[in-house]
C-alpha positions in Angstrom: -58.3 -17.4 -0.9 -56.2 -14.8 -2.7 -57.3 -16.1 -6.1 -60.9 -16.0 -5.1 -60.7 -12.4 -3.7 -58.9 -11.2 -6.8 -61.5 -13.0 -9.0 -58.7 -14.8 -10.9 -60.2 -17.2 -13.4 -58.5 -20.6 -13.6 -57.1 -21.9 -16.8 -59.3 -24.9 -17.2 -57.5 -26.2 -20.3 -54.2 -26.3 -18.3 -55.9 -27.7 -15.2 -57.6 -30.5 -17.2 -54.2 -31.4 -18.8 -52.5 -31.4 -15.4 -55.3 -33.7 -14.0 -55.0 -36.0 -17.0 -51.2 -36.1 -16.6 -51.3 -36.9 -12.9 -54.2 -39.4 -12.9 -53.8 -41.0 -16.4 -57.5 -40.2 -17.0 -59.0 -37.6 -19.3 -60.6 -34.7 -17.5 -63.4 -32.4 -18.6 -63.7 -30.2 -15.6 -65.6 -27.0 -16.1 -66.2 -24.1 -13.7 -69.2 -25.7 -12.1 -67.4 -28.9 -11.6 -64.4 -27.1 -10.2 -66.5 -25.2 -7.8 -68.2 -28.5 -6.7 -64.8 -30.2 -6.1 -63.5 -27.2 -4.2 -66.6 -27.0 -2.0 -66.5 -30.7 -1.3 -62.8 -30.5 -0.3 -63.3 -27.5 1.9 -66.2 -29.2 3.7 -63.8 -32.0 4.6 -61.1 -29.6 5.8 -60.4 -29.3 9.5 -59.8 -25.5 9.8 -58.6 -25.8 13.4 -55.7 -27.9 12.0 -55.1 -25.3 9.2 -55.0 -22.5 11.8 -52.6 -24.5 13.9 -50.3 -25.2 10.9 -50.2 -21.6 9.9 -50.1 -19.7 13.2 -46.2 -19.6 13.2 -46.2 -18.0 9.7 -48.5 -15.0 10.4 -47.8 -11.9 12.5 -51.3 -11.6 13.8 -53.0 -14.9 14.5 -56.4 -13.1 14.4 -55.9 -13.0 10.6 -56.4 -16.8 10.6 -60.1 -16.3 11.3 -60.6 -15.3 7.7 -59.7 -18.9 6.8 -63.0 -20.4 7.5 -65.5 -22.6 5.6 -68.1 -19.8 5.6 -65.7 -17.3 4.1 -64.6 -19.7 1.3 -68.2 -20.7 0.5 -69.1 -17.0 0.3 -66.2 -16.3 -2.1 -67.1 -19.4 -4.2 -70.8 -18.3 -4.6 
């Protein structure tokens, strides 16, 4: 989420090389493809589990409400 709020642009060349290295397959991911992959993964995420995993690491558990599918989708659009 930090990267999205700071509008940090991913290094797609480095990302594609890392994907190729870890999968053994050439990757040609662009920004639209990356966004699609992120959205698909976020839609599969159980945010209740995420909150449960993180609650011991934040001082105010109300901050975990910012970690939601709706917020991520807004930041990705």
